[in-house]
PyMOL CGO cylinders between C-alpha atoms (Angstrom):
from pymol import cmd
from pymol.cgo import CYLINDER

trace = [
    CYLINDER, -70.04, 223.33, 63.49, -70.10, 219.35, 63.81, 0.3, 1, 1, 1, 1, 1, 1,
    CYLINDER, -70.10, 219.35, 63.81, -73.42, 217.76, 65.25, 0.3, 1, 1, 1, 1, 1, 1,
    CYLINDER, -73.42, 217.76, 65.25, -73.21, 217.05, 69.01, 0.3, 1, 1, 1, 1, 1, 1,
    CYLINDER, -73.21, 217.05, 69.01, -73.82, 213.65, 70.47, 0.3, 1, 1, 1, 1, 1, 1,
    CYLINDER, -73.82, 213.65, 70.47, -76.81, 214.49, 72.58, 0.3, 1, 1, 1, 1, 1, 1,
    CYLINDER, -76.81, 214.49, 72.58, -77.00, 211.00, 73.79, 0.3, 1, 1, 1, 1, 1, 1,
    CYLINDER, -77.00, 211.00, 73.79, -74.13, 211.80, 76.17, 0.3, 1, 1, 1, 1, 1, 1,
    CYLINDER, -74.13, 211.80, 76.17, -75.92, 214.68, 77.71, 0.3, 1, 1, 1, 1, 1, 1,
    CYLINDER, -75.92, 214.68, 77.71, -77.67, 213.35, 80.79, 0.3, 1, 1, 1, 1, 1, 1,
    CYLINDER, -77.67, 213.35, 80.79, -80.18, 216.28, 80.96, 0.3, 1, 1, 1, 1, 1, 1,
    CYLINDER, -80.18, 216.28, 80.96, -82.08, 215.31, 77.53, 0.3, 1, 1, 1, 1, 1, 1,
    CYLINDER, -82.08, 215.31, 77.53, -83.73, 212.51, 76.02, 0.3, 1, 1, 1, 1, 1, 1,
    CYLINDER, -83.73, 212.51, 76.02, -85.08, 211.49, 72.47, 0.3, 1, 1, 1, 1, 1, 1,
    CYLINDER, -85.08, 211.49, 72.47, -88.22, 209.35, 72.73, 0.3, 1, 1, 1, 1, 1, 1,
    CYLINDER, -88.22, 209.35, 72.73, -89.79, 208.11, 69.60, 0.3, 1, 1, 1, 1, 1, 1,
    CYLINDER, -89.79, 208.11, 69.60, -93.02, 209.57, 69.02, 0.3, 1, 1, 1, 1, 1, 1,
    CYLINDER, -93.02, 209.57, 69.02, -92.50, 212.46, 71.46, 0.3, 1, 1, 1, 1, 1, 1,
    CYLINDER, -92.50, 212.46, 71.46, -91.60, 215.82, 69.71, 0.3, 1, 1, 1, 1, 1, 1,
    CYLINDER, -91.60, 215.82, 69.71, -91.02, 213.54, 66.43, 0.3, 1, 1, 1, 1, 1, 1,
    CYLINDER, -91.02, 213.54, 66.43, -88.02, 212.18, 68.40, 0.3, 1, 1, 1, 1, 1, 1,
    CYLINDER, -88.02, 212.18, 68.40, -86.28, 215.18, 68.65, 0.3, 1, 1, 1, 1, 1, 1,
    CYLINDER, -86.28, 215.18, 68.65, -83.92, 215.75, 71.40, 0.3, 1, 1, 1, 1, 1, 1,
    CYLINDER, -83.92, 215.75, 71.40, -85.62, 217.51, 74.50, 0.3, 1, 1, 1, 1, 1, 1,
    CYLINDER, -85.62, 217.51, 74.50, -85.41, 218.26, 77.88, 0.3, 1, 1, 1, 1, 1, 1,
    CYLINDER, -85.41, 218.26, 77.88, -85.71, 215.20, 80.01, 0.3, 1, 1, 1, 1, 1, 1,
    CYLINDER, -85.71, 215.20, 80.01, -89.25, 214.72, 81.31, 0.3, 1, 1, 1, 1, 1, 1,
    CYLINDER, -89.25, 214.72, 81.31, -90.59, 217.66, 79.19, 0.3, 1, 1, 1, 1, 1, 1,
    CYLINDER, -90.59, 217.66, 79.19, -91.34, 218.51, 75.53, 0.3, 1, 1, 1, 1, 1, 1,
    CYLINDER, -91.34, 218.51, 75.53, -88.94, 221.29, 75.06, 0.3, 1, 1, 1, 1, 1, 1,
    CYLINDER, -88.94, 221.29, 75.06, -86.84, 220.67, 72.14, 0.3, 1, 1, 1, 1, 1, 1,
    CYLINDER, -86.84, 220.67, 72.14, -83.08, 221.26, 73.08, 0.3, 1, 1, 1, 1, 1, 1,
    CYLINDER, -83.08, 221.26, 73.08, -83.04, 223.49, 69.85, 0.3, 1, 1, 1, 1, 1, 1,
    CYLINDER, -83.04, 223.49, 69.85, -85.64, 225.87, 71.03, 0.3, 1, 1, 1, 1, 1, 1,
    CYLINDER, -85.64, 225.87, 71.03, -82.98, 226.65, 73.79, 0.3, 1, 1, 1, 1, 1, 1,
    CYLINDER, -82.98, 226.65, 73.79, -80.43, 227.72, 71.47, 0.3, 1, 1, 1, 1, 1, 1,
    CYLINDER, -80.43, 227.72, 71.47, -83.03, 229.49, 69.11, 0.3, 1, 1, 1, 1, 1, 1,
    CYLINDER, -83.03, 229.49, 69.11, -84.18, 231.91, 72.05, 0.3, 1, 1, 1, 1, 1, 1,
    CYLINDER, -84.18, 231.91, 72.05, -80.29, 232.50, 73.05, 0.3, 1, 1, 1, 1, 1, 1,
    CYLINDER, -80.29, 232.50, 73.05, -79.62, 233.55, 69.69, 0.3, 1, 1, 1, 1, 1, 1,
    CYLINDER, -79.62, 233.55, 69.69, -82.62, 236.02, 69.53, 0.3, 1, 1, 1, 1, 1, 1,
    CYLINDER, -82.62, 236.02, 69.53, -81.47, 237.52, 72.58, 0.3, 1, 1, 1, 1, 1, 1,
    CYLINDER, -81.47, 237.52, 72.58, -82.92, 235.58, 75.59, 0.3, 1, 1, 1, 1, 1, 1,
    CYLINDER, -82.92, 235.58, 75.59, -81.43, 234.73, 78.57, 0.3, 1, 1, 1, 1, 1, 1,
    CYLINDER, -81.43, 234.73, 78.57, -81.90, 231.63, 81.26, 0.3, 1, 1, 1, 1, 1, 1,
    CYLINDER, -81.90, 231.63, 81.26, -84.10, 233.76, 83.07, 0.3, 1, 1, 1, 1, 1, 1,
    CYLINDER, -84.10, 233.76, 83.07, -86.19, 234.42, 80.10, 0.3, 1, 1, 1, 1, 1, 1,
    CYLINDER, -86.19, 234.42, 80.10, -86.47, 231.05, 78.88, 0.3, 1, 1, 1, 1, 1, 1,
    CYLINDER, -86.47, 231.05, 78.88, -87.48, 229.96, 82.57, 0.3, 1, 1, 1, 1, 1, 1,
    CYLINDER, -87.48, 229.96, 82.57, -90.15, 232.31, 82.47, 0.3, 1, 1, 1, 1, 1, 1,
    CYLINDER, -90.15, 232.31, 82.47, -91.74, 231.74, 79.10, 0.3, 1, 1, 1, 1, 1, 1,
    CYLINDER, -91.74, 231.74, 79.10, -91.64, 227.92, 79.40, 0.3, 1, 1, 1, 1, 1, 1,
    CYLINDER, -91.64, 227.92, 79.40, -93.18, 226.17, 82.52, 0.3, 1, 1, 1, 1, 1, 1,
    CYLINDER, -93.18, 226.17, 82.52, -92.31, 223.04, 83.79, 0.3, 1, 1, 1, 1, 1, 1,
    CYLINDER, -92.31, 223.04, 83.79, -88.34, 223.60, 83.27, 0.3, 1, 1, 1, 1, 1, 1,
    CYLINDER, -88.34, 223.60, 83.27, -85.41, 223.10, 85.89, 0.3, 1, 1, 1, 1, 1, 1,
    CYLINDER, -85.41, 223.10, 85.89, -82.75, 225.80, 85.64, 0.3, 1, 1, 1, 1, 1, 1,
    CYLINDER, -82.75, 225.80, 85.64, -80.32, 223.06, 86.03, 0.3, 1, 1, 1, 1, 1, 1,
    CYLINDER, -80.32, 223.06, 86.03, -81.26, 221.20, 83.16, 0.3, 1, 1, 1, 1, 1, 1,
    CYLINDER, -81.26, 221.20, 83.16, -81.10, 224.31, 80.93, 0.3, 1, 1, 1, 1, 1, 1,
    CYLINDER, -81.10, 224.31, 80.93, -77.77, 225.20, 82.20, 0.3, 1, 1, 1, 1, 1, 1,
    CYLINDER, -77.77, 225.20, 82.20, -76.70, 221.42, 81.68, 0.3, 1, 1, 1, 1, 1, 1,
    CYLINDER, -76.70, 221.42, 81.68, -77.56, 221.68, 77.90, 0.3, 1, 1, 1, 1, 1, 1,
    CYLINDER, -77.56, 221.68, 77.90, -75.85, 224.92, 77.41, 0.3, 1, 1, 1, 1, 1, 1,
    CYLINDER, -75.85, 224.92, 77.41, -72.79, 223.69, 79.19, 0.3, 1, 1, 1, 1, 1, 1,
    CYLINDER, -72.79, 223.69, 79.19, -72.64, 220.47, 77.34, 0.3, 1, 1, 1, 1, 1, 1,
    CYLINDER, -72.64, 220.47, 77.34, -72.68, 222.50, 73.82, 0.3, 1, 1, 1, 1, 1, 1,
    CYLINDER, -72.68, 222.50, 73.82, -69.97, 224.68, 75.27, 0.3, 1, 1, 1, 1, 1, 1,
    CYLINDER, -69.97, 224.68, 75.27, -67.80, 221.66, 76.23, 0.3, 1, 1, 1, 1, 1, 1,
    CYLINDER, -67.80, 221.66, 76.23, -67.94, 220.13, 73.09, 0.3, 1, 1, 1, 1, 1, 1,
    CYLINDER, -67.94, 220.13, 73.09, -66.25, 223.17, 71.68, 0.3, 1, 1, 1, 1, 1, 1,
    CYLINDER, -66.25, 223.17, 71.68, -63.25, 222.32, 73.57, 0.3, 1, 1, 1, 1, 1, 1,
    CYLINDER, -63.25, 222.32, 73.57, -62.71, 218.65, 71.80, 0.3, 1, 1, 1, 1, 1, 1,
    CYLINDER, -62.71, 218.65, 71.80, -60.33, 219.06, 68.91, 0.3, 1, 1, 1, 1, 1, 1,
    CYLINDER, -60.33, 219.06, 68.91, -62.50, 217.95, 65.79, 0.3, 1, 1, 1, 1, 1, 1,
    CYLINDER, -62.50, 217.95, 65.79, -62.16, 214.80, 64.15, 0.3, 1, 1, 1, 1, 1, 1,
    CYLINDER, -62.16, 214.80, 64.15, -61.16, 214.89, 60.47, 0.3, 1, 1, 1, 1, 1, 1,
    CYLINDER, -61.16, 214.89, 60.47, -61.78, 212.33, 57.96, 0.3, 1, 1, 1, 1, 1, 1,
    CYLINDER, -61.78, 212.33, 57.96, -58.36, 210.79, 56.47, 0.3, 1, 1, 1, 1, 1, 1,
]
cmd.load_cgo(trace, "trace")
């Protein structure tokens, strides 16, 4: 799977010096990768909301939807 351009997702931010510049949910220290790691381990959005204080459900959903929409785009192949 190609890397996603998270700069196009308004629910996230990358700030140098904040969580080593990783993409996090805007206004939090929750790495985007942690959402997918927890889903991969069998969690759902309700679990994530319970385990991590300070998250907004809409942010978590926006990150998941952004990743899902990116799968609809045709891959760019190098010539």
